[in-house]
C-alpha positions in Angstrom: -12.8 10.3 7.2 -9.2 10.7 5.9 -8.3 7.7 3.7 -4.7 6.6 3.2 -3.0 4.0 1.0 -0.4 2.4 3.3 1.5 -0.7 4.1 0.2 -3.2 6.7 2.9 -5.6 8.0 2.4 -9.4 7.8 4.8 -12.2 8.0 6.7 -13.6 10.9 9.5 -12.2 13.1 12.4 -10.9 11.0 10.6 -11.9 7.8 8.5 -9.0 6.8 5.8 -9.1 4.1 3.5 -6.2 3.5 0.0 -5.7 2.1 -0.8 -2.4 0.4 -4.2 -1.4 1.8 -6.6 1.5 1.7 -7.6 2.4 5.3 -9.0 5.1 7.5 -5.9 6.8 9.0 -7.5 6.5 12.5 -7.2 2.7 12.5 -4.1 0.7 13.6 -1.4 -0.1 11.1 -2.3 -3.8 11.0 -5.9 -3.3 11.9 -9.1 -2.8 9.9 -8.9 -1.7 6.3 -11.2 -0.9 3.5 -9.6 -2.8 0.6 -6.4 -4.6 -0.2 -4.8 -3.2 -3.4 -1.5 -5.0 -3.5 1.5 -6.6 -1.9 5.2 -5.8 -1.3 7.9 -8.3 -0.5 11.2 -6.6 0.4 13.1 -9.9 1.0 13.6 -11.0 -2.6 16.1 -9.2 -4.8 14.7 -7.1 -6.5 11.7 -6.5 -4.3 8.5 -8.1 -5.5 5.6 -5.7 -5.9 2.1 -6.7 -7.0 -0.4 -3.8 -7.4 -3.9 -3.4 -8.8 -3.3 -0.2 -10.7 -6.9 0.4 -11.6 -8.0 0.2 -7.9 -5.1 2.5 -6.8 -6.0 5.0 -9.4 -9.6 4.8 -8.3 -8.8 5.5 -4.7 -6.4 8.3 -5.6 -9.2 9.8 -7.7 -11.5 9.6 -4.7 -9.1 11.7 -2.6 -7.0 9.0 -0.8 -3.5 10.0 0.1 -0.5 7.6 -0.3 2.1 7.5 2.4 5.7 8.4 1.4 6.8 4.7 1.3 3.8 3.7 -0.9 4.4 6.7 -3.2 8.0 5.7 -3.8 6.9 2.0 -4.5 4.2 3.2 -6.9 6.5 5.5 -8.8 8.9 2.6 -9.4 5.9 0.6 -10.7 4.8 3.4 -13.0 1.5 4.3 -11.3 0.9 8.1 -11.5 0.9 9.5 -7.9 0.4 13.2 -7.4 
């Protein structure tokens, strides 16, 4: 089971809001997930990011891979991503 930390889209049409989730890569983007570890709101300036740093570090330690977008968000938030 390959685990990814990725964004799942929420919100209505033309008003995106994202959950940062830990999910098996085989599941749909907005489908089943293992755990919600944060949120990302790109509509406000600057973008609003809320993350559970301890849970993200836990999952990265367990071998989860962050997607490119999530890596860039986490770097801006100061979470160590390899």
